[in-house]
C-alpha positions in Angstrom: 38.0 28.0 -13.3 37.7 31.7 -13.2 41.0 32.1 -11.7 42.6 30.0 -14.5 41.0 32.0 -17.1 42.5 35.1 -15.7 46.0 33.5 -15.2 45.9 32.4 -18.9 45.1 36.0 -20.1 48.0 37.4 -18.0 50.4 34.9 -19.6 49.0 35.6 -23.4 49.3 39.5 -22.5 52.9 39.1 -21.2 53.7 37.1 -24.2 52.4 39.6 -26.7 54.3 42.4 -25.0 57.4 40.3 -25.0 57.1 38.9 -28.6 56.0 42.0 -30.2 58.1 44.4 -27.9 55.2 46.6 -27.3 56.4 49.5 -25.2 54.9 49.8 -21.7 53.3 53.2 -21.0 50.1 54.8 -19.9 48.2 53.7 -22.9 49.2 50.0 -23.5 48.8 49.0 -19.9 45.3 50.2 -19.4 44.3 48.9 -22.8 45.5 45.5 -21.7 43.7 45.6 -18.5 40.5 46.8 -20.0 40.9 44.3 -22.9 41.3 41.6 -20.1 38.2 42.6 -18.3 36.1 42.6 -21.5 37.4 39.2 -22.8 37.7 37.5 -19.3 34.0 38.9 -18.5 32.7 37.6 -21.7 34.1 34.1 -21.3 32.8 33.7 -17.8 29.4 35.0 -18.8 29.2 32.5 -21.8 30.5 29.8 -19.6 28.0 30.5 -16.8 25.1 30.6 -19.4 25.9 27.3 -21.4 27.6 25.3 -18.7 26.1 26.1 -15.4 27.2 24.9 -12.1 25.9 24.8 -8.6 27.1 24.7 -4.9 24.1 22.7 -3.9 25.1 19.1 -4.6 25.3 16.0 -2.5 25.8 12.4 -2.7 22.8 10.0 -2.2 22.3 6.5 -1.0 19.1 4.6 -1.4 18.3 2.5 1.7 15.8 -0.1 2.5 14.0 -0.1 6.1 13.5 -3.9 6.8 10.0 -3.9 8.3 8.5 -7.4 9.0 5.4 -8.5 7.3 4.3 -10.7 10.4 4.8 -9.6 14.1 6.5 -11.8 16.7 9.5 -12.2 18.8 12.8 -12.0 17.3 14.8 -15.2 17.8 17.8 -14.5 15.8 19.6 -11.5 14.2 22.7 -11.1 12.0 25.7 -9.9 13.5 27.3 -8.7 10.1 26.9 -5.0 10.3 28.7 -2.7 7.7 30.0 -5.8 6.1 29.1 -6.9 2.5 26.4 -9.5 2.5 25.3 -11.6 -0.4 21.8 -11.8 -1.5 19.6 -14.3 0.6 21.8 -14.3 3.6 20.0 -14.3 6.9 19.1 -10.8 8.4 16.5 -11.9 11.1 14.2 -14.5 12.3 10.9 -14.3 14.0 9.4 -17.0 16.2 7.4 -19.2 14.0 5.5 -21.3 16.5 2.3 -19.4 16.1 2.3 -19.5 12.4 3.4 -23.0 11.9 0.6 -24.1 14.3 -2.1 -22.2 12.3 -0.7 -23.7 9.1 -1.0 -27.2 10.6 -4.6 -26.5 11.7 -5.7 -25.5 8.4 -4.0 -28.5 6.7 -5.9 -30.7 9.1 -9.1 -29.0 8.5 -8.5 -29.2 4.7 -7.9 -33.0 5.2 -11.2 -33.6 7.3 -13.2 -31.3 4.9 -11.9 -33.4 1.9 -13.0 -36.5 3.8 -16.4 -35.0 4.6 -16.9 -34.4 0.9 -16.0 -37.7 -0.3 -18.4 -39.2 2.2 -21.2 -36.7 0.9 -20.2 -37.6 -2.7 -20.5 -41.4 -1.8 -24.1 -40.7 -0.3 -25.0 -38.9 -3.4 -24.0 -41.9 -5.5 -25.8 -44.2 -3.3 -29.1 -42.1 -3.5 -28.6 -41.8 -7.2 -28.4 -45.7 -7.7 -31.6 -46.1 -5.5 -33.2 -43.5 -7.9 -32.2 -45.5 -11.0 -33.2 -48.9 -9.2 -36.7 -47.3 -8.2 -37.2 -46.0 -11.6 -36.3 -49.3 -13.3 -38.9 -51.1 -10.9 -41.6 -48.4 -11.2 -41.1 -48.6 -15.2 -41.6 -52.4 -14.9 -44.9 -52.3 -12.7 -46.1 -49.6 -15.0 -45.8 -51.9 -17.9 -47.5 -54.5 -16.1 -50.5 -52.4 -15.0 -50.9 -51.2 -18.6 -50.8 -54.8 -20.0 -53.5 -55.8 -17.3 -55.6 -52.7 -18.1 -55.5 -53.3 -21.9 -56.6 -57.1 -21.1 -59.5 -55.7 -18.8 -60.8 -53.5 -21.5 -61.0 -56.4 -24.1 -64.3 -58.3 -24.8 -62.8 -61.4 -23.2 -60.6 -60.5 -20.2 -58.0 -62.8 -19.6 -57.3 -61.3 -16.2 -59.1 -61.1 -12.9 -60.4 -58.0 -11.4 -58.0 -58.9 -8.5 -55.0 -58.8 -11.0 -55.8 -55.4 -12.2 -56.3 -54.2 -8.6 -53.0 -55.7 -7.7 -51.1 -54.3 -10.5 -52.6 -50.7 -9.8 -51.4 -51.1 -6.2 -48.0 -51.9 -7.3 -47.9 -48.9 -9.6 -48.7 -46.5 -6.6 -46.3 -48.2 -4.3 -43.4 -47.9 -6.7 -44.6 -44.2 -7.5 -44.1 -43.4 -3.7 -40.8 -45.4 -3.6 -39.5 -43.4 -6.5 -40.5 -39.9 -5.0 -38.9 -40.9 -1.8 -35.7 -42.1 -3.6 -35.5 -38.6 -5.6 -36.1 -36.6 -2.2 -33.2 -38.5 -0.7 -31.1 -37.6 -3.7 -32.0 -33.9 -3.6 -31.5 -33.8 0.2 -27.9 -35.3 -0.4 -27.1 -33.0 -3.0 -28.2 -30.0 -1.0 -25.6 -31.2 1.8 -22.8 -30.3 -0.5 -21.9 -26.5 -0.7 -21.6 -24.6 -3.8 -18.5 -24.4 -6.0 -15.9 -21.9 -6.8 -13.6 -22.3 -9.6 -14.5 -25.9 -9.9 -13.7 -26.6 -6.2 -16.0 -27.1 -3.4 -16.5 -23.6 -1.7 -15.2 -24.8 1.9 -12.1 -26.5 0.3 -11.4 -23.5 -1.8 -11.7 -21.2 1.2 -9.3 -23.6 3.2 -6.9 -23.8 0.6 -6.7 -19.7 0.1 -6.2 -19.6 4.0 -3.3 -22.3 3.6 -1.7 -20.0 1.0 -1.8 -16.9 3.3 -0.7 -19.0 6.3 2.4 -20.4 4.2 3.2 -16.9 3.2 3.1 -15.7 6.7 5.3 -18.7 7.9 7.8 -17.9 5.2 7.8 -14.3 6.2 9.2 -15.2 9.6 12.7 -15.8 8.0 14.0 -12.4 6.4 16.9 -12.5 4.0 19.2 -9.9 2.4 17.1 -8.7 -0.7 20.1 -8.0 -2.7 24.0 -7.7 -2.2 24.5 -5.0 0.4 25.2 -3.7 3.9 23.3 -3.8 7.0 23.4 -0.6 9.1 21.2 0.7 12.0 20.7 -2.7 13.5 17.9 -1.8 16.0 16.7 -5.4 17.2 18.0 -8.0 19.5 16.9 -11.4 20.1 13.9 -11.2 22.6 12.5 -8.0 21.2 9.2 -7.9 19.4 9.1 -7.0 15.9 5.9 -5.4 14.5 4.5 -4.5 11.2 4.8 -0.8 11.5 6.5 1.2 8.7 8.2 3.8 10.9 9.6 1.1 13.0 12.1 -1.1 11.1 14.1 -4.0 12.5 17.2 -2.8 10.6 18.3 -0.6 7.6 19.8 -2.5 4.5 21.9 -0.5 1.8 21.9 -2.3 -1.2 25.2 -2.3 -3.3 24.7 0.4 -5.8 26.6 2.9 -8.1 27.3 6.3 -6.5 24.7 8.8 -7.4 25.1 12.7 -6.9 22.0 15.2 -6.8 22.5 18.7 -7.7 20.4 21.8 -8.0 20.9 24.1 -10.9 19.1 27.3 -11.7 16.7 27.1 -14.7 17.1 29.1 -17.5 13.6 29.3 -18.9 14.0 32.2 -21.3 16.1 30.0 -23.6 13.7 26.8 -23.3 12.0 25.8 -26.5 10.3 22.7 -27.6 12.8 19.9 -28.6 15.8 21.6 -27.1 17.7 19.7 -24.5 
């Protein structure tokens, strides 16, 4: 740019000398040179101030180190290196035997826990029915005893002493039966664990573990996060992939616009609020 400005000034000066037929002597030549130095220097200084430039610039590319979320033996790796891949294409696979086995075990444990819970609930329902039955029988014999007791208090007792004693004994027997039934119901309820978010605590815990196991199983298959290229393929079938951020299996470069980063000198003296 500096050379172009100088050449433009030389061309303009040469045209002025030719068009206006200015004589070439010891006064005109130095004046043209000095004027060129002033004009060209002012232009260059103004351009550098208002349009800064830098030699410290480079193109950058964002890369994604593909680190597995689970550890295991690599069983399959893509062969497409430095070739455009579509989003969702397979990058590499980790042996999922261990993670699939854990998921199956947790699902079996959940089924067993649900069956156990149903059995406990059936026990509670049976104990509750026994309490209702014992309560009904207790209410019946209590009414009978009250009737016998009221009859015994009358001047003319229509019941014998044996009838009143028998009624009192029935109340005592049914009281014991009712208390035993309530104790069995309480014991059955205590066998059921606490609840979390409306679910049995054990079942809620197993379901959360199943979600984690399903996530780990899904992470054994790693696919391209977007359209892009595979570079620095560092893994081969048989190698062990681990969850270490500084040990990626491969490096993936997403398809992206070109970006240039440059460093310019800052002119803090001309900075002010609201000025871009």
